C-alpha positions as CSV (number, residue, x, y, z in Angstrom):
1,Y,-0.2,0.0,0.1
2,Q,1.6,3.2,-1.3
3,R,0.2,6.4,-0.7
4,R,1.6,10.0,-0.2
5,V,0.5,11.4,2.9
6,H,-0.1,15.1,3.2
7,G,0.2,16.6,6.9
8,T,1.6,13.2,8.4
9,S,3.2,14.5,11.4
10,S,0.6,16.9,12.4
11,S,-2.1,14.1,11.6
12,I,-0.1,11.7,14.1
13,S,0.4,14.4,16.8
14,F,-3.0,14.9,16.6
15,I,-3.8,11.6,17.4
16,F,-1.4,11.0,20.1
17,F,-2.4,14.5,21.8
18,S,-6.0,13.4,21.5
19,V,-5.4,10.3,23.6
20,K,-3.3,12.1,26.3
21,M,-0.5,9.4,26.0
22,S,3.0,10.2,26.9
23,I,4.3,8.8,23.3
24,D,5.8,11.6,21.5
25,P,5.7,11.2,17.8
26,N,8.6,13.4,17.4
27,E,10.9,10.4,19.0
28,F,10.0,8.2,16.1
29,T,12.2,7.7,13.4
30,S,10.9,9.2,10.1
31,A,10.1,5.9,8.6
32,L,8.2,4.9,11.4
33,N,6.3,8.3,11.3
34,K,5.5,7.7,7.2
35,A,4.1,4.1,8.0
36,I,1.9,5.5,10.5
37,G,0.5,8.1,8.3
38,S,0.1,5.5,5.5
39,A,-1.8,3.1,8.2
40,I,-4.0,6.1,9.2
41,S,-4.9,6.9,5.6
42,F,-5.4,3.2,4.8
43,A,-7.6,2.9,8.0
44,Q,-9.8,6.2,6.7
45,E,-10.0,4.7,3.5
46,S,-11.3,1.5,4.5
47,E,-13.8,3.4,6.7
48,H,-12.6,1.8,10.1
49,I,-13.4,3.6,13.2
50,E,-10.2,3.2,14.6
51,L,-6.4,2.8,13.9
52,D,-5.2,-1.0,14.8
53,P,-1.7,-2.6,14.7
54,L,-3.4,-4.4,11.4
55,H,-3.3,-1.3,9.4
56,L,0.5,-0.7,10.2
57,A,0.8,-4.4,9.2
58,Y,-0.6,-4.1,6.1
59,V,1.1,-0.9,5.0
60,I,4.7,-2.8,5.9
61,M,3.9,-5.9,4.3
62,N,3.1,-3.7,0.9
63,D,6.3,-2.4,1.0
64,K,8.7,-4.4,-0.8
65,S,11.8,-2.6,0.8
66,S,10.3,-3.2,4.4
67,L,12.1,-5.8,6.8
68,G,8.8,-7.6,6.9
69,Y,8.3,-8.1,3.3
70,Q,11.9,-9.2,3.3
71,V,12.0,-11.8,5.9
72,C,8.8,-13.4,4.0
73,R,10.9,-13.4,0.8
74,L,14.0,-15.1,2.6
75,A,11.8,-17.6,4.4
76,D,10.2,-18.3,1.8
77,V,6.7,-17.4,2.7
78,S,4.4,-15.9,0.4
79,S,3.9,-12.1,1.4
80,N,0.8,-12.3,-0.8
81,A,-0.7,-14.8,1.7
82,V,0.4,-12.7,4.8
83,V,-1.5,-9.8,3.3
84,E,-4.5,-11.7,2.6
85,S,-4.6,-13.1,6.1
86,I,-4.1,-9.2,7.4
87,K,-6.9,-8.3,5.0
88,K,-9.2,-11.3,6.5
89,A,-8.4,-10.0,10.3
90,L,-9.0,-6.1,9.1
91,R,-12.8,-7.0,7.8
92,K,-13.5,-7.8,11.2
93,I,-12.9,-4.2,12.5
94,S,-15.9,-1.9,12.7
95,R,-16.6,0.4,9.9
96,Q,-18.4,3.8,9.4
97,S,-19.4,5.8,6.7
98,P,-18.0,8.5,6.4
99,P,-14.9,7.6,8.7
100,P,-14.2,9.6,11.5
101,E,-12.3,12.6,10.6
102,H,-9.7,11.7,12.9
103,L,-9.1,8.3,13.9
104,A,-8.1,7.3,17.3
105,P,-5.6,4.4,18.1
106,N,-7.2,1.4,19.4
107,S,-5.6,-0.2,22.8
108,R,-3.9,-2.7,20.7
109,F,-2.1,0.0,18.6
110,M,-1.2,1.9,21.9
111,K,0.1,-1.4,23.5
112,V,2.4,-1.7,20.3
113,L,3.9,1.5,20.3
114,S,4.3,1.4,24.3
115,Q,6.2,-1.7,24.0
116,A,8.6,-0.2,21.1
117,Q,9.0,3.1,23.6
118,R,9.9,0.9,26.2
119,Y,12.2,-1.2,24.1
120,K,13.7,2.1,23.1
121,Q,14.4,3.3,26.8
122,K,15.9,-0.1,27.3
123,S,18.5,-0.4,24.7
124,G,19.1,3.5,24.7
125,D,18.1,4.5,21.5
126,S,17.2,8.1,20.7
127,H,14.2,7.2,18.5
128,V,11.3,4.7,18.5
129,L,12.3,2.3,15.4
130,C,10.0,0.7,12.8
131,V,10.3,-2.6,11.1
132,D,10.9,-1.3,8.1
């Protein structure tokens, strides 16, 4: 899934400010900010009511330069099969037409980012990394 995202960092900042979490998008790598922006756009285009880690997984697995895609290729696993599994799981997410103007991340999405932030702190990294 490739889409140019306009105003990505402001959208991401709004999302995390609106849920009052201690996660700062300025601590994300540019690759993670780009992936989250694409995940937001994909979730909105899919008319989903919340942002889920599956949106991020879908975006990452559709990027042939991503680590997820490359691992599948090296493990001789069909990335198309992985994407289809993600799509199947995404069909279970509630939809709304039109979708909310600003999607809030669900608890699963926030848990993923919180775990990544804890890993960043534990490893002494300056930014939260993306699996890209």
